SERO-4910 file (N, C-alpha, C, O; in steps of 0.05 Angstrom, whole numbers):
BEGIN
 pado doro    nc1    nc2    nc3   cac1   cac2   cac3    cc1    cc2    cc3    oc1    oc2    oc3
  Met    A   -356    113   -159   -339    124   -180   -334    103   -202   -311     93   -203
  Pro    A   -353     97   -218   -352     75   -237   -328     76   -256   -315     56   -261
  Ala    A   -322    100   -267   -301    102   -287   -274     94   -275   -258     80   -288
  Ile    A   -269    102   -250   -244     95   -237   -243     65   -229   -224     51   -235
  Ser    A   -265     56   -216   -265     28   -207   -262      8   -230   -248    -12   -227
  Ser    A   -275     14   -252   -274     -5   -274   -246     -5   -287   -238    -25   -300
  Gln    A   -231     16   -283   -204     18   -294   -184      2   -278   -163     -6   -288
  Leu    A   -190     -3   -253   -171    -15   -235   -173    -46   -236   -181    -59   -217
  Arg    A   -166    -57   -259   -167    -85   -263   -142    -98   -251   -122    -84   -246
  Pro    A   -143   -124   -244   -119   -137   -232    -94   -133   -249    -95   -137   -274
  Ser    A    -72   -126   -237    -47   -122   -251    -24   -123   -232    -27   -117   -208
  Ser    A     -1   -132   -241     23   -132   -224     35   -104   -223     53    -99   -207
  Arg    A     26    -86   -240     37    -59   -241     18    -40   -226     -6    -39   -231
  Met    A     29    -26   -206     13     -7   -191      4     16   -208     19     25   -226
  Pro    A    -20     27   -203    -28     52   -217     -9     75   -208      7     72   -190
  Ala    A    -13     97   -221      0    122   -213    -21    144   -212    -40    143   -227
  Leu    A    -17    163   -194    -37    183   -190    -25    211   -191     -2    215   -183
  Phe    A    -41    230   -201    -36    258   -196    -60    268   -180    -83    265   -189
  Val    A    -55    281   -158    -76    291   -141    -74    321   -138    -53    332   -131
  Gly    A    -96    335   -145    -97    364   -140   -104    367   -110   -126    361   -102
  His    A    -85    377    -94    -90    378    -65   -102    403    -55   -118    402    -36
  Gly    A    -96    426    -66   -110    451    -59   -108    458    -29    -87    453    -16
  Asn    A   -129    468    -19   -131    478      9   -126    455     29   -140    434     27
  Pro    A   -108    458     48   -103    436     67   -127    429     84   -128    408     97
  Met    A   -147    447     86   -171    442    101   -187    418     91   -203    406    106
  His    A   -182    410     66   -195    386     56   -187    361     72   -201    340     70
  Ala    A   -166    363     87   -157    340    103   -177    335    126   -179    312    136
  Ile    A   -192    355    135   -209    352    158   -238    360    153   -255    354    171
  Val    A   -245    371    130   -273    378    125   -284    359    103   -269    349     87
  Asp    A   -310    355    105   -323    339     84   -328    357     60   -342    377     62
  Ser    A   -317    349     38   -320    364     13   -321    344    -10   -314    321     -7
  Glu    A   -330    354    -33   -330    336    -57   -302    326    -63   -298    304    -73
  Phe    A   -282    342    -56   -254    334    -62   -244    314    -42   -231    294    -50
  Ser    A   -249    318    -17   -240    298      3   -254    272      0   -243    251      5
  Arg    A   -280    273     -8   -294    248    -14   -282    234    -38   -281    209    -38
  Gly    A   -274    249    -58   -261    237    -81   -235    223    -74   -230    201    -84
  Trp    A   -220    234    -56   -195    221    -47   -201    195    -32   -188    175    -37
  Ala    A   -222    196    -15   -229    172      0   -238    150    -19   -231    126    -15
  Glu    A   -254    157    -39   -264    137    -58   -241    124    -74   -241    100    -79
  Ile    A   -222    141    -83   -200    129    -99   -183    111    -81   -173     91    -90
  Gly    A   -179    119    -56   -164    102    -37   -176     75    -33   -162     55    -32
  Glu    A   -203     74    -32   -217     49    -29   -215     31    -54   -215      7    -52
  Ala    A   -213     44    -77   -213     29   -102   -186     19   -110   -183      0   -125
  Leu    A   -165     32   -100   -137     24   -107   -129     -3    -96   -139    -11    -74
  Pro    A   -113    -18   -110   -101    -42    -98    -82    -34    -76    -70    -12    -77
  Pro    A    -78    -51    -55    -61    -43    -33    -32    -39    -42    -20    -58    -53
  Pro    A    -20    -16    -38      8    -12    -45     27    -24    -25     21    -26     -1
  Ala    A     51    -32    -35     72    -39    -17     84    -15     -3     93    -16     20
  Ala    A     84      8    -18     94     33     -7     83     55    -26     73     50    -48
  Ile    A     85     80    -16     77    103    -31    100    122    -34    113    130    -14
  Leu    A    106    130    -59    125    151    -64    109    176    -71     95    176    -91
  Cys    A    111    197    -55     97    222    -60    116    243    -69    136    249    -56
  Val    A    109    256    -91    124    279   -101    106    303    -97     87    308   -112
  Ser    A    112    318    -76     95    340    -67    106    367    -76    130    371    -77
  Ala    A     88    385    -82     95    413    -89    109    427    -66    122    448    -70
  His    A    108    416    -42    117    430    -18    144    422     -8    153    431     13
  Trp    A    158    404    -22    186    398    -15    203    407    -39    206    393    -59
  Met    A    214    431    -36    230    444    -57    259    445    -49    265    453    -26
  Thr    A    276    438    -67    305    441    -63    317    455    -87    303    459   -107
  Arg    A    342    462    -85    356    475   -108    383    462   -110    399    461    -92
  Gly    A    389    452   -135    415    441   -140    417    411   -133    438    399   -138
  Thr    A    396    400   -122    397    371   -115    369    360   -114    350    374   -108
  Thr    A    366    334   -119    341    320   -116    346    301    -92    364    285    -92
  Leu    A    328    303    -72    331    288    -48    309    267    -45    286    271    -54
  Val    A    316    244    -34    297    223    -28    296    219      2    317    216     15
  Gln    A    273    220     14    269    220     43    271    191     53    256    174     45
  Val    A    290    186     71    296    158     80    289    154    110    298    133    121
  Ser    A    276    172    122    269    168    151    251    144    155    233    138    139
  Ala    A    257    129    177    240    106    184    213    114    195    193    100    193
  Lys    A    213    138    208    188    149    220    186    178    212    192    196    228
  Pro    A    177    183    187    175    211    178    154    227    195    132    218    200
  Glu    A    162    251    203    144    267    219    123    280    202    127    284    178
  Thr    A    101    287    214     80    302    200     86    332    201     87    343    223
  Ile    A     90    344    178     99    372    177     74    389    172     59    385    153
  His    A     70    409    189     48    428    186     59    454    174     63    473    187
  Asp    A     63    453    148     77    474    134     57    494    122     55    497     98
  Phe    A     43    507    140     23    527    132     17    545    156     26    539    178
  Gly    A      2    565    153     -5    583    175    -33    594    171    -44    594    149
  Gly    A    -45    603    193    -71    616    192    -95    598    191   -117    606    183
  Phe    A    -91    572    198   -112    553    197   -121    545    226   -106    550    244
  Pro    A   -144    532    229   -153    524    256   -134    505    269   -120    490    256
  Gln    A   -134    505    296   -117    488    311   -122    458    304   -103    442    305
  Lys    A   -147    451    298   -153    424    291   -136    413    268   -128    390    268
  Leu    A   -129    431    249   -113    422    227    -84    417    236    -71    398    228
  Phe    A    -74    434    254    -47    431    265    -45    406    283    -24    395    287
  Asp    A    -68    398    294    -68    374    312    -67    348    296    -61    327    308
  Gln    A    -71    349    270    -71    324    254    -43    312    253    -23    326    250
  Gln    A    -43    286    256    -18    271    253    -23    248    233    -45    236    232
  Tyr    A     -2    242    217     -4    219    199     20    202    203     41    205    190
  Pro    A     18    183    222     41    168    231     49    144    214     55    123    224
  Ala    A     47    147    188     55    125    170     85    119    173    101    138    177
  Pro    A     93     95    171    122     89    171    135     98    146    122    102    125
  Gly    A    161    101    147    176    107    123    184     81    109    176     59    116
  Ala    A    200     84     88    209     61     72    239     65     66    246     69     43
  Pro    A    256     64     86    284     71     82    299     55     61    313     67     44
  Ala    A    295     29     60    310     13     40    300     19     12    316     22     -6
  Leu    A    274     21      9    263     28    -17    270     56    -26    275     61    -50
  Ala    A    271     74     -7    279    101    -13    308    102    -23    315    117    -41
  Ala    A    325     86    -10    353     86    -18    356     74    -46    372     83    -62
  Glu    A    339     54    -53    340     42    -80    330     63   -100    339     64   -123
  Thr    A    310     79    -92    300    100   -109    322    120   -116    324    129   -139
  Ala    A    338    128    -96    360    146   -101    380    134   -121    391    148   -138
  Glu    A    384    107   -119    402     94   -138    390     95   -166    405     98   -186
  Leu    A    364     92   -169    351     94   -195    356    121   -208    357    124   -233
  Leu    A    360    141   -191    364    169   -201    393    178   -199    398    202   -198
  Ala    A    411    158   -198    439    165   -195    449    184   -216    465    202   -211
  Lys    A    441    179   -241    450    196   -263    440    225   -261    450    243   -274
  His    A    419    229   -244    409    255   -239    420    268   -213    412    289   -204
  His    A    440    253   -202    454    263   -178    436    265   -154    439    283   -137
  Ala    A    416    247   -152    399    246   -129    414    235   -105    432    219   -108
  Thr    A    405    243    -81    417    232    -57    396    230    -36    374    240    -39
  Thr    A    403    216    -14    383    211      7    385    232     29    405    246     32
  Ser    A    363    235     44    362    254     65    341    245     86    321    233     79
  Asp    A    347    250    111    327    245    132    318    270    146    307    270    168
  Glu    A    322    293    132    316    319    144    287    328    138    279    349    147
  Trp    A    272    313    123    244    320    116    226    299    128    235    279    138
  Gly    A    200    305    127    180    286    136    159    283    115    165    279     91
  Leu    A    133    286    123    111    286    104     98    313    106     85    319    126
  Asp    A    100    329     85     88    355     85     59    353     78     49    331     72
  His    A     44    376     78     15    373     75      7    366     46    -15    357     42
  Gly    A     25    369     27     19    359      0     17    329      0      4    318    -17
  Ala    A     30    316     19     28    287     22      7    279     42    -12    266     35
  Trp    A     10    286     68     -7    275     88    -36    284     86    -54    269     93
  Ala    A    -41    309     78    -68    319     77    -85    304     57   -110    303     59
  Val    A    -72    293     37    -86    276     17    -87    247     27   -109    234     26
  Leu    A    -65    237     36    -63    208     44    -80    202     69    -89    180     72
  Ile    A    -85    222     86   -102    218    109   -130    211    102   -145    199    117
  Arg    A   -138    219     78   -164    212     67   -163    186     50   -181    170     52
  Met    A   -142    183     35   -139    159     18   -133    134     33   -145    113     28
  Phe    A   -115    136     53   -106    113     69   -107    122     98    -86    125    110
  Pro    A   -131    124    110   -133    136    137   -120    119    159   -115    130    180
  Lys    A   -115     94    154   -102     78    175    -72     84    177    -60     76    197
  Ala    A    -61     98    158    -32    106    159    -15     81    162      6     82    176
  Asp    A    -22     59    149     -7     34    152      9     27    128     22      6    127
  Val    A     10     45    108     26     40     84     51     57     86     49     81     90
  Pro    A     75     46     83    100     62     84     99     84     62     91     80     40
  Val    A    108    108     71    108    131     53    136    144     54    148    147     75
  Tyr    A    145    153     30    169    169     29    165    190      7    148    187    -10
  Gln    A    181    211      8    178    233    -11    204    238    -27    226    230    -20
  Leu    A    199    251    -50    221    259    -68    219    289    -71    197    300    -75
  Ser    A    241    303    -69    240    333    -71    240    342   -100    247    327   -119
  Leu    A    232    367   -104    232    380   -130    256    399   -131    257    419   -116
  Asp    A    274    393   -149    298    411   -152    289    434   -171    287    430   -195
  Leu    A    285    457   -159    275    479   -175    296    492   -193    290    510   -208
  Ser    A    321    483   -191    341    493   -209    339    479   -236    352    488   -256
  Arg    A    324    457   -238    321    443   -263    299    456   -281    280    466   -270
  Pro    A    303    456   -307    281    465   -325    257    447   -321    259    424   -313
  Val    A    234    457   -328    209    442   -324    211    415   -339    204    394   -328
  Arg    A    220    415   -364    221    390   -380    239    369   -366    233    345   -369
  Ala    A    259    378   -352    278    359   -340    265    343   -318    273    320   -312
  His    A    244    353   -305    230    338   -285    215    314   -298    214    292   -286
  Tyr    A    204    318   -321    191    296   -336    211    275   -343    206    251   -341
  Glu    A    235    283   -352    256    264   -360    265    248   -335    269    224   -337
  Leu    A    269    262   -313    277    248   -288    256    228   -280    263    205   -272
  Ala    A    231    236   -281    210    218   -272    209    192   -287    201    171   -276
  Arg    A    217    192   -312    217    167   -328    234    145   -316    230    122   -321
  Asp    A    254    153   -301    272    134   -288    260    122   -263    272    105   -250
  Leu    A    236    131   -255    222    121   -232    202     99   -239    190     86   -222
  Lys    A    198     95   -265    177     78   -275    179     49   -263    159     37   -258
  Ala    A    203     39   -260    207     12   -250    194      8   -222    188    -15   -215
  Leu    A    191     29   -207    179     26   -180    151     16   -181    141      3   -162
  Arg    A    137     21   -203    109     12   -205    108    -18   -205     88    -30   -197
  Glu    A    129    -31   -215    130    -60   -216    137    -72   -189    136    -96   -184
  Arg    A    145    -55   -170    153    -63   -143    131    -58   -123    135    -61    -99
  Gly    A    107    -51   -133     84    -47   -115     83    -19   -104     69    -14    -84
  Val    A     99      0   -116     99     27   -105     78     44   -120     78     45   -144
  Leu    A     61     57   -104     42     76   -115     55    103   -117     62    115    -96
  Ile    A     59    113   -141     71    140   -144     49    160   -146     31    159   -162
  Val    A     51    180   -128     31    201   -125     44    228   -129     60    237   -112
  Gly    A     37    242   -150     44    270   -153     23    287   -140     -1    282   -145
  Ser    A     31    306   -124     11    322   -109     17    352   -113     37    362   -103
  Gly    A      0    365   -129      3    393   -135    -24    404   -144    -44    398   -132
  Asn    A    -24    421   -165    -49    430   -177    -43    438   -205    -23    451   -211
  Ile    A    -61    431   -223    -58    438   -252    -60    468   -257    -48    478   -275
  Val    A    -76    481   -240    -76    511   -239    -73    519   -210    -86    508   -193
  His    A    -54    537   -205    -49    545   -177    -39    574   -177    -15    580   -181
  Asn    A    -58    592   -172    -51    621   -170    -63    631   -144    -86    640   -143
  Leu    A    -48    630   -122    -58    638    -96    -66    667    -94    -87    673    -82
  Pro    A    -50    686   -105    -58    714   -103    -85    720   -116    -99    739   -109
  Ala    A    -93    704   -135   -119    709   -150   -142    694   -136   -165    697   -146
  Met    A   -138    680   -115   -160    665   -103   -183    683    -94   -179    706    -85
  Arg    A   -208    673    -98   -231    688    -88   -252    668    -79   -257    647    -92
  Arg    A   -264    673    -56   -284    655    -45   -311    660    -57   -320    683    -59
  Gly    A   -324    639    -65   -352    642    -75   -355    652   -103   -377    653   -113
  Gly    A   -333    659   -116   -335    670   -143   -332    648   -164   -322    626   -158
  Ala    A   -340    654   -188   -337    635   -210   -307    632   -217   -291    651   -212
  Pro    A   -299    609   -228   -272    606   -237   -264    627   -258   -281    634   -275
  Tyr    A   -240    635   -258   -230    654   -278   -229    639   -305   -225    615   -307
  Asp    A   -233    655   -326   -233    643   -353   -206    631   -359   -205    610   -371
  Trp    A   -184    644   -351   -158    633   -356   -153    607   -341   -138    590   -351
  Ala    A   -165    604   -317   -161    580   -302   -176    557   -316   -165    534   -318
  Val    A   -200    562   -326   -215    542   -340   -200    534   -366   -199    511   -373
  Glu    A   -190    554   -380   -176    549   -405   -151    532   -402   -147    513   -416
  Phe    A   -135    539   -382   -110    524   -378   -116    496   -369   -104    477   -378
  Asp    A   -135    493   -350   -142    467   -340   -152    449   -363   -145    426   -365
  Ala    A   -169    460   -380   -180    445   -403   -158    437   -423   -158    415   -433
  Met    A   -139    455   -428   -118    449   -446   -100    427   -436    -92    409   -451
  Met    A    -94    427   -410    -78    406   -398    -93    380   -398    -81    359   -403
  Ala    A   -119    380   -392   -135    356   -392   -136    343   -419   -133    319   -422
  Glu    A   -139    360   -440   -139    349   -467   -113    337   -475   -112    316   -487
  Ala    A    -91    350   -467    -64    339   -473    -59    313   -458    -48    294   -470
  Ile    A    -68    311   -433    -64    287   -417    -80    264   -429    -70    242   -433
  Ala    A   -106    270   -434   -124    249   -445   -114    239   -472   -117    216   -479
  Gly    A   -101    257   -488    -91    250   -514    -63    239   -513    -50    234   -534
  Arg    A    -52    235   -488    -25    224   -484     -3    241   -496     18    231   -504
  Arg    A     -8    266   -498     12    285   -508     27    296   -484     26    320   -478
  Phe    A     41    278   -470     54    285   -445     77    305   -450     83    322   -433
  Gly    A     90    302   -473    112    320   -480    102    349   -482    116    367   -474
  Ala    A     77    353   -492     66    379   -493     61    391   -466     64    415   -461
  Val    A     52    374   -447     49    383   -419     76    392   -408     77    412   -394
  Ala    A     96    376   -413    123    383   -403    134    409   -415    153    421   -404
  Glu    A    123    417   -438    132    442   -451    113    465   -445    112    485   -460
  Ala    A     97    463   -424     77    484   -418     89    512   -414     75    532   -418
  Glu    A    114    513   -407    127    539   -404    125    556   -429    125    580   -429
  Gly    A    124    542   -452    122    555   -478     95    568   -483     91    582   -503
  Met    A     76    565   -464     50    577   -468     49    606   -459     28    619   -461
  Gly    A     72    616   -450     74    645   -444     56    655   -422     56    644   -400
  Asn    A     41    676   -428     25    689   -407      5    671   -394     -1    673   -370
  Leu    A     -7    653   -410    -27    635   -398    -14    617   -377    -26    614   -355
  Met    A      9    606   -382     23    590   -362     31    607   -338     28    598   -315
  Gln    A     41    630   -343     50    648   -321     27    656   -303     30    660   -279
  Thr    A      3    660   -315    -20    667   -299    -31    643   -284    -38    645   -260
  Ala    A    -31    620   -296    -40    595   -283    -20    587   -261    -28    575   -241
  His    A      6    593   -265     27    585   -246     47    607   -243     68    607   -257
  Pro    A     42    627   -226     62    648   -221     89    636   -213    110    647   -218
  Thr    A     88    613   -199    111    597   -193    104    568   -200     80    560   -200
  Val    A    124    552   -207    118    526   -221    117    502   -202    111    480   -211
  Glu    A    121    505   -176    124    482   -159     99    465   -158    100    441   -154
  His    A     75    477   -161     50    461   -160     45    447   -187     28    429   -188
  Phe    A     58    456   -208     54    443   -234     73    419   -237     65    399   -249
  Leu    A     97    420   -225    117    399   -230    108    371   -222    115    352   -236
  Pro    A     94    367   -199     87    340   -192     71    325   -213     72    300   -215
  Leu    A     56    340   -230     41    327   -252     60    312   -270     53    291   -281
  Leu    A     83    324   -275    102    312   -294    114    286   -283    122    268   -299
  Tyr    A    114    282   -257    124    257   -245    104    235   -249    112    212   -253
  Thr    A     78    241   -248     58    221   -254     58    214   -284     58    190   -290
  Leu    A     59    234   -301     60    228   -330     85    214   -338     85    198   -357
  Gly    A    107    220   -325    133    209   -332    135    179   -327    151    165   -340
  Val    A    118    168   -309    119    139   -303     96    125   -318     91    101   -312
  Ala    A     83    138   -337     62    126   -352     72    102   -368     94    102   -378
  Asp    A     55     83   -371     60     59   -388     41     60   -412     19     71   -410
  Glu    A     49     49   -434     32     49   -458      6     34   -453    -14     40   -466
  Ala    A      6     16   -434    -19      0   -429    -38     15   -410    -61      7   -407
  Asp    A    -29     37   -398    -46     52   -380    -70     65   -394    -68     75   -416
  Glu    A    -92     63   -380   -115     80   -388   -115    104   -369   -104    102   -347
  Ile    A   -127    126   -378   -126    151   -363   -154    159   -356   -172    161   -373
  Ser    A   -159    165   -330   -184    175   -321   -180    200   -304   -159    202   -291
  Phe    A   -199    218   -303   -198    241   -286   -219    238   -263   -240    226   -267
  Phe    A   -212    250   -241   -231    252   -219   -226    279   -205   -206    292   -210
  Asn    A   -245    287   -188   -244    312   -173   -240    336   -193   -226    355   -187
  Glu    A   -253    334   -216   -252    356   -235   -266    381   -224   -289    379   -215
  Gly    A   -253    404   -224   -266    428   -215   -245    449   -207   -223    442   -201
  Ile    A   -253    474   -208   -236    496   -200   -246    506   -173   -269    514   -170
  Asp    A   -228    506   -153   -235    515   -126   -224    543   -122   -203    550   -132
  Leu    A   -239    559   -108   -230    587   -101   -224    604   -125   -208    623   -123
  Gly    A   -235    597   -148   -231    612   -172   -206    607   -188   -205    611   -212
  Ser    A   -185    599   -174   -159    597   -187   -142    573   -180   -118    573   -184
  Val    A   -154    552   -169   -140    528   -161   -154    504   -173   -177    497   -165
  Ser    A   -142    491   -193   -154    467   -205   -150    443   -187   -127    437   -178
  Met    A   -171    430   -181   -170    405   -164   -169    380   -182   -170    358   -171
  Arg    A   -168    384   -208   -168    361   -226   -146    341   -218   -123    348   -214
  Ser    A   -154    316   -217   -135    294   -210   -138    273   -231   -158    271   -245
  Cys    A   -117    257   -234   -119    236   -255   -106    210   -245    -88    210   -229
  Leu    A   -116    189   -257   -107    162   -251    -97    149   -276   -110    150   -297
  Leu    A    -73    137   -274    -62    121   -296    -61     92   -286    -48     85   -266
  Ala    A    -75     74   -300    -76     46   -291    -81     28   -315    -83      3   -311
***
């Protein structure tokens, strides 16, 4: 992956990632997407810890930071083979760092919680990126009572973590319409259009335009009948630094309506 590897020059600032996670089966099957996760994991500098903002930890009225010392592996899905349910990702937590993260977000009324673990938006990706499960991991919830733009503003207060060796990973999908999924079919035109528009805005550093995607009306509503898979992207863009270069990997639409496009800021 030359474009990614060449971008990861020595730096005291950790990169930030947005990962299109899609189907949890990518955790256990060989695919172009799971291979992409493994390649980026090998190219990254070793993190002191990982903060994952996953589409699958949703709260209302509060933002929570997970402080468990031993976060459990959550199998928050159904209808998949037993092999997927048998997967465990026994990474340690980062309680002290998680508590500091909550303090960084004090003005947003964030608080700590030990009631969550690592959902599949986190572990199904990290099991490929960091298969030894030896890097401490903690999660941040998505407060769905906040407007979309407010998530981008909140994320900007997490930027200092990159200087502490924390790899910030947003895990969702740039296009995510589960009712429209189709196996073996070509991507929908609207999925290709929305994915391309977001990619152009990200590459052009027009992050504010991405945060205002709700204003795109029907196209946004079709690409995201619900917004939880879009929001993690804003956490990655929110911690961007002016010195960051931006690269994409795992570009492609899966199942017709799920963009697997991922991006690296480094």
